[in-house]
N, C-alpha and C positions, 0 to 999 in steps of 0.2 A: 504494499499500498504507499509505502513511504517513497519507494523507487517511482510509483506511478506518479505522484504528486509532484516529484522533483522534475519528472520529465515533461509533463504537461505545463506546469506553470510558465517555464521559460518558452513554451509554443505558442501559449496564450499572450505572452508578452509579446512575442515576436508579430504573433498576429495584429495585434493593435498599433503596434508600429507601421506595419505595413498600410493598415487600413488609413490610417493617420496621413502617412504619406501620400497615398493615392488620393486621398480628399483633397491634399494641398496641391497635387497636380490637377486635378478635375478643375478647381476651383480658378486655378492660375491659367488654365486653358479657356474657361468661360469668360473672365476677364478681356484675354485677349482677343478672343472671337467678338465678343460684343465690343469693343474700342476700335477695330478694323475697318478704317475708311474706306466708304463707298467708291466703288469703280468710277472713277470720272475721266472724260475725254482729257488728253494731254493739254497741259497750258504752255504756250510760248507767249516771248514778249510781242507787245502791240507792234506790228509792223508800220515802216512810212509806205504809205501807198501815193505819196506825192507822185504826180506825172503818170501815175497808172491809168489805164482807162476806166473808168467809173461812172454809174447811173444812180440816181437816187439824189435825196436833199443832202448838200454837202454837211449840213449839222445834226445830221441823223446820227441818234445815239449808239447806233449798232451797227458796224461794220462787217460786211462778208465777204471773205476772199476764196477766188478759184485760183488755184495752181492748174492750170490746164495746158496740155499737147494738142495741138491742132491735128499730130497723126493719131491722137487716142482714141478706140472707138467706144470706149467708156465715157471718156468725157464728152462726146458726141450726144450718149444716151442720157449722160445728166443734163445737158443742155436743153434735150428734147422734155424730159420727164420731170426735173426738180426746178430747174431754173425760172420756166414763167409761173410756177406756183407761187416762188419765193417772191417774184417780181409783184405778181398780183396781192400776195397777202402783206407784205412788209414794203418794199421796195415803194409803190404807189401811194403808200400810206404815209410815207416822211419816216418811217423808223427805222429803215435799213439804207445803208447805201452799200453798192455791190462793185467789186473791183475784181479784175482778171489780171494774172499775172504769168506770164507764158514760162513754159517747162520744156527742154531740150533732150528730153528722153530718146527720143526718135532720131537723134542725130541732125545730118543737113537738111531732110526734108522740115524737121520742127524748126531749126533756126531759120531757114526760108520763109515759111509760113510765117512766122514772128516779126521778121525785118519785114515782111509786106505788111501787116497787119497794123504795125507800128507806123508804118508809111501812110497808113489809110488814115489812123488815128490822127497822125500831126495834120492832115491835110482838112480832117473833118471830123471831129470827135462824135459826132451824131451819126454819121452813116458808118462809123467804125462797128458798131453793133449788128447793123444788119450786112454788111462784110463778113463779119466775124461767125455769123449765125450761115451764110453762104457758104463759108470756107469749110465750116465742118459738114454742110450738106452735101459737099464734095467727096467725100470719103468713100470709098469702095464700100458696096453692100458686103463683099465675101473675103476677098482677099485683102487684110488691111496692111499688109507689109508691101504691097505693090507700089511702084514707084507712081506717086500721082501729084506730088506737090512739086511743081516746076514754075518756071518763072511765066510761061506762056499759059498755063493754068491760072496763074493769079491774075493775070492780065485778062482772063476770059471771063474770070469771076466779077473782077473790077466793071466790066465793060456792062454790066447791068444799073451801074451807079453813078449818073452822068456827073455828080459832082467829084468824081474821083478824077483828076489828072492821070491818065494814063502813061504819058511821055514820064513825069516826076516818079510815078509809081515804078516804072521800068528801070530808070536813072539811079532810084534807091537801091533798087533789087540788085542793080549790076556792082553799086559803089558800096552796097551793106552800110548803106547811110544811116541806118536806126540802129546799127547794132551795139552803140552804147547804150541804148534803152534794154536792149535784149539783154546785155553784158549784168546791167541793174538787176534784172529780174534773176539772173542765175544767182547772184550773190543771195537775194530774198530767198531762193529754194533751200540756198545752202542753210542760210540761218534759220530757217522755219524745220529744216532737218525733214524735207518733203521725200518720201519715198515711192510714193506711188499717186498717178492721175486718174481723176481729179482727188486733189486735195481740198477740202473745205475748211477754212480757218472763222471762227465766230468769235470776234473781239478778242483773239489771242487763244482759244482754244480750239483745238484740232480734232474733227471728228474722227471717230474709229471708222464709221460706216456712211460715205458721203451720201448714198443714197437713202438714208433712213431720215424720212423727211422730218418725222414725229419728233426726231433728237434734235434736229436743226431747229425746229419750233420752239423746242424746249429751252434750248440754250440762249435764242432770242429772246424770249418771253423773260429768263431768269436776268438777263442784262437789262432789260425794259422795266423791271418791277424793282430790282437792284437785290433781290432776294438770293441767298446761296443756295 
């Protein structure tokens, strides 16, 4: 009997210690989990969009920036699916100004399209957005990697807009006259750590999914109300 007591008593103490330690671990885990911050879109510093193609009220409290590549089929889809709704819901109401920054992920064609678009923007900021839309519309429906951005194609698109000086556009493409603006965009792309197109940024916050319009709206509303 005495031997039994001597063997069971230490076992009981060990069990109590183990249960206590287990309780501490569980409590610590609960505290850590309950204090984990919610997953939020990545935040970046507000970027300088001066000189960039922009629509909307200059004094609008929210700035939405699209980093796009004219050779990117997803950018074309975003422009057709999300952009019109964004303009109707927030740009036309004066709550948002929208800006576009060139990305050159597809090399020489992306660069040429950007140079042409910047040339048009310098000539006529209002016509720029129609040219922008028409440029995207020229993307091949199937083989997106096929060569289609050429000086001839840029002039063909511009021909639909009488206010565009085609001689000036042609000269700007030949001389890469707007390359300085395109290079400014490259710096902004690097600073914002853009890894995909389109990338959508709302007042410095980058969306994980550019096609999630509800998330875009939620961020805009958050900025408008000042709520976290």
